[in-house]
C-alpha positions as a Markdown table, in Angstrom:
| # | Residue | x | y | z |
|---|---|---|---|---|
| 1 | Met | 8.8 | 14.3 | 6.4 |
| 2 | Ile | 8.0 | 13.6 | 2.7 |
| 3 | Gln | 5.2 | 15.8 | 1.5 |
| 4 | Ser | 5.2 | 15.4 | -2.3 |
| 5 | Ile | 6.8 | 13.1 | -5.0 |
| 6 | Arg | 6.9 | 14.1 | -8.6 |
| 7 | His | 8.2 | 10.9 | -10.2 |
| 8 | Lys | 5.2 | 8.5 | -10.7 |
| 9 | Gly | 7.4 | 5.4 | -10.2 |
| 10 | Leu | 8.7 | 6.7 | -6.9 |
| 11 | Leu | 5.2 | 7.7 | -5.7 |
| 12 | Gln | 3.9 | 4.3 | -6.5 |
| 13 | Tyr | 6.8 | 2.6 | -4.7 |
| 14 | Tyr | 6.4 | 5.0 | -1.6 |
| 15 | Thr | 2.7 | 4.7 | -1.3 |
| 16 | Glu | 2.0 | 1.1 | -2.5 |
| 17 | Gly | 5.3 | -0.7 | -2.3 |
| 18 | Asn | 5.2 | -1.4 | -6.0 |
| 19 | Gly | 8.6 | -0.8 | -7.6 |
| 20 | Ser | 7.7 | -2.0 | -11.1 |
| 21 | Lys | 8.3 | 1.5 | -12.6 |
| 22 | Leu | 11.8 | 1.7 | -11.1 |
| 23 | Pro | 15.0 | -0.2 | -11.9 |
| 24 | Ala | 14.8 | -3.3 | -9.8 |
| 25 | Gln | 18.6 | -3.4 | -9.0 |
| 26 | Tyr | 18.3 | 0.0 | -7.2 |
| 27 | Leu | 15.1 | -0.6 | -5.2 |
| 28 | Arg | 16.9 | -1.3 | -2.0 |
| 29 | Lys | 19.0 | 1.9 | -2.1 |
| 30 | Ile | 15.9 | 3.9 | -3.2 |
| 31 | Asn | 14.0 | 2.5 | -0.3 |
| 32 | Arg | 16.8 | 3.5 | 2.2 |
| 33 | Ile | 16.9 | 7.0 | 0.7 |
| 34 | Leu | 13.2 | 7.5 | 1.0 |
| 35 | Asp | 13.1 | 6.2 | 4.6 |
| 36 | Gln | 15.9 | 8.6 | 5.5 |
| 37 | Leu | 14.2 | 11.6 | 3.8 |
| 38 | Asp | 11.0 | 10.8 | 5.6 |
| 39 | Ala | 12.8 | 11.1 | 8.9 |
| 40 | Val | 14.6 | 14.4 | 8.4 |
| 41 | Ser | 13.3 | 17.7 | 9.8 |
| 42 | Ser | 16.2 | 20.1 | 9.1 |
| 43 | Val | 19.0 | 20.9 | 6.7 |
| 44 | Asp | 21.5 | 19.6 | 9.3 |
| 45 | Asp | 19.7 | 16.3 | 9.3 |
| 46 | Ile | 19.9 | 16.2 | 5.5 |
| 47 | Gln | 23.6 | 16.9 | 5.5 |
| 48 | Ala | 24.3 | 14.3 | 8.2 |
| 49 | Met | 22.7 | 11.6 | 5.9 |
| 50 | Gly | 25.8 | 11.5 | 3.8 |
| 51 | Leu | 24.9 | 9.4 | 0.7 |
| 52 | Gly | 26.8 | 11.8 | -1.6 |
| 53 | Ile | 24.2 | 14.5 | -0.9 |
| 54 | His | 24.8 | 18.0 | -2.2 |
| 55 | Lys | 22.9 | 21.2 | -3.0 |
| 56 | Leu | 22.4 | 21.8 | -6.8 |
| 57 | Thr | 23.0 | 25.0 | -8.7 |
| 58 | Gly | 21.7 | 26.6 | -11.9 |
| 59 | Asp | 18.1 | 25.7 | -12.9 |
| 60 | Leu | 17.9 | 23.2 | -10.0 |
| 61 | Ala | 19.3 | 25.6 | -7.4 |
| 62 | Asp | 16.4 | 25.0 | -5.0 |
| 63 | Phe | 17.1 | 21.2 | -5.0 |
| 64 | Trp | 19.3 | 18.8 | -3.1 |
| 65 | Ser | 20.6 | 15.7 | -4.8 |
| 66 | Ile | 21.4 | 12.2 | -3.6 |
| 67 | Lys | 23.4 | 9.8 | -5.7 |
| 68 | Val | 21.6 | 6.5 | -6.5 |
| 69 | Thr | 24.0 | 5.3 | -9.3 |
| 70 | Pro | 26.8 | 7.0 | -11.2 |
| 71 | Asn | 24.2 | 8.7 | -13.5 |
| 72 | Tyr | 20.9 | 8.6 | -11.6 |
| 73 | Arg | 19.9 | 10.8 | -8.6 |
| 74 | Ile | 17.0 | 11.4 | -6.3 |
| 75 | Ile | 16.5 | 15.2 | -6.1 |
| 76 | Phe | 14.2 | 17.1 | -3.8 |
| 77 | Arg | 13.4 | 20.5 | -2.2 |
| 78 | Phe | 13.6 | 21.1 | 1.5 |
| 79 | Glu | 11.1 | 23.6 | 2.8 |
| 80 | Gly | 9.8 | 24.3 | 6.3 |
| 81 | Gly | 11.1 | 21.1 | 7.7 |
| 82 | Asp | 9.5 | 18.9 | 5.0 |
| 83 | Ile | 10.7 | 17.3 | 1.8 |
| 84 | His | 8.9 | 18.3 | -1.5 |
| 85 | Asp | 9.0 | 17.5 | -5.2 |
| 86 | Ile | 11.1 | 14.3 | -5.0 |
| 87 | Asp | 12.2 | 13.2 | -8.5 |
| 88 | Phe | 14.3 | 10.4 | -9.9 |
| 89 | Leu | 16.4 | 11.5 | -12.9 |
| 90 | Asp | 19.6 | 11.5 | -14.8 |
| 91 | Tyr | 20.5 | 15.2 | -14.9 |
| 92 | His | 24.1 | 14.6 | -16.2 |
């Protein structure tokens, strides 16, 4: 279950359905990703999602990443069965 979202645009979209601070062409995919993240309760659930998901390394070693576009990713931490610190960024 989603517990916290860092990105203001994602938070607004998740809580109010207002995607005005996100790229309109990616809203459908972002919505699908958020729905799936809200439904997971284990690392196995996360890996079963597919979606180009992988664990990050280096400064973001605590985070998982899901590909939204060739450059943009949704990243998040998984802790105690919940999803935390969701962000939308270009880390490449």
